[in-house]
C-alpha positions as CSV (number, residue, x, y, z in Angstrom):
1,M,-29.6,-41.0,43.3
2,R,-31.3,-38.3,41.3
3,I,-33.3,-37.1,44.3
4,I,-30.1,-36.8,46.3
5,L,-28.5,-34.7,43.6
6,I,-31.5,-32.4,43.5
7,V,-31.4,-32.0,47.2
8,I,-27.7,-31.2,47.2
9,F,-28.1,-28.8,44.3
10,S,-30.9,-27.1,46.2
11,L,-28.9,-26.7,49.3
12,I,-25.9,-25.3,47.4
13,A,-28.2,-22.9,45.5
14,F,-29.9,-21.6,48.6
15,S,-26.7,-21.2,50.6
16,T,-25.0,-19.5,47.6
17,F,-27.7,-16.9,47.4
18,G,-27.8,-16.3,51.2
19,Y,-31.2,-17.9,51.7
20,H,-31.9,-18.4,55.3
21,E,-35.5,-18.3,56.5
22,N,-34.9,-16.2,59.7
23,D,-32.3,-13.8,58.3
24,I,-33.3,-10.2,57.7
25,S,-31.6,-8.8,54.7
26,F,-32.0,-5.2,53.5
27,D,-30.7,-2.8,51.0
28,D,-27.8,-0.8,52.4
29,D,-28.8,2.2,50.3
30,E,-32.2,2.2,51.8
31,I,-31.0,2.0,55.4
32,I,-28.5,4.8,54.7
33,C,-31.3,6.9,53.4
34,I,-33.5,6.2,56.4
35,A,-30.6,7.3,58.6
36,T,-30.0,10.3,56.5
37,Y,-33.6,11.4,56.6
38,E,-33.8,10.9,60.3
39,L,-30.6,13.0,60.8
40,A,-32.0,15.7,58.4
41,E,-35.3,15.7,60.1
42,D,-33.7,16.6,63.4
43,F,-31.4,19.1,61.7
44,F,-34.2,21.0,60.0
45,L,-36.3,21.0,63.1
46,Q,-33.4,22.6,65.0
47,M,-33.1,25.1,62.2
48,K,-36.7,26.1,62.7
49,D,-37.8,24.7,59.4
50,P,-40.7,22.4,60.3
51,S,-42.0,21.9,56.7
52,T,-38.7,20.5,55.5
53,S,-38.4,18.5,58.7
54,E,-41.8,17.0,58.1
55,E,-40.8,16.2,54.5
56,M,-37.8,14.3,55.7
57,K,-40.0,12.4,58.2
58,K,-42.5,11.4,55.5
59,R,-39.7,10.2,53.2
60,K,-38.2,8.1,56.0
61,Q,-41.6,6.7,56.8
62,S,-42.3,5.8,53.2
63,L,-39.1,3.7,53.1
64,L,-40.0,2.1,56.4
65,D,-43.5,1.3,55.2
66,K,-42.3,-0.7,52.3
67,Y,-41.4,-3.5,54.8
68,D,-42.7,-5.1,57.9
69,E,-42.0,-3.4,61.2
70,G,-38.5,-4.3,62.5
71,H,-37.2,-5.1,59.0
72,F,-34.4,-2.5,59.5
73,P,-32.8,-3.1,62.9
74,Q,-32.8,0.1,65.0
75,E,-29.2,-0.5,66.1
76,D,-28.2,-0.5,62.4
77,I,-30.1,2.7,61.7
78,D,-28.4,4.3,64.8
79,F,-25.0,3.1,63.5
80,Y,-25.5,4.8,60.2
81,I,-26.9,8.0,61.8
82,L,-23.7,8.2,63.9
83,E,-21.4,7.5,60.8
84,I,-23.2,10.1,58.7
85,H,-23.1,12.6,61.6
86,Y,-19.4,12.1,62.0
87,A,-18.8,12.5,58.2
88,W,-21.1,15.6,58.2
89,S,-19.2,17.1,61.1
90,A,-15.9,16.8,59.2
91,N,-17.4,18.2,56.0
92,F,-20.5,20.3,56.2
93,D,-21.3,19.8,52.5
94,F,-21.6,16.0,53.1
95,L,-25.3,15.8,53.8
96,P,-26.8,17.6,50.8
97,P,-25.4,15.1,48.2
98,I,-26.6,12.1,50.2
99,L,-30.1,13.7,50.5
100,E,-30.1,14.4,46.8
101,N,-29.1,10.8,46.0
102,C,-31.8,9.5,48.3
103,R,-34.5,11.7,46.8
104,E,-33.5,10.9,43.2
105,N,-32.5,7.2,43.4
106,I,-34.1,5.5,46.5
107,S,-37.9,5.3,46.8
């Protein structure tokens, strides 16, 4: 009986915390920063600022390097790039605060 209770408790505990062996979970702030850095990298390259573009590329890569390849699904990154691009198109001052937040809080 005690073993059954331990097994039931374990199952509840793992399901409560979202434990699933094959699931890929990631921090939303990190994937938003990856998308922001990628968008900024392209922007600065188009603005003929290769040094800042390279900095954005390095920052993006440092976040990606924290995990195994494929940890952040490319379709999710693309989704955030599109969402940030739309928000940035509506308000040109939208990108700098996100970049600042990523630089100061996400590493």
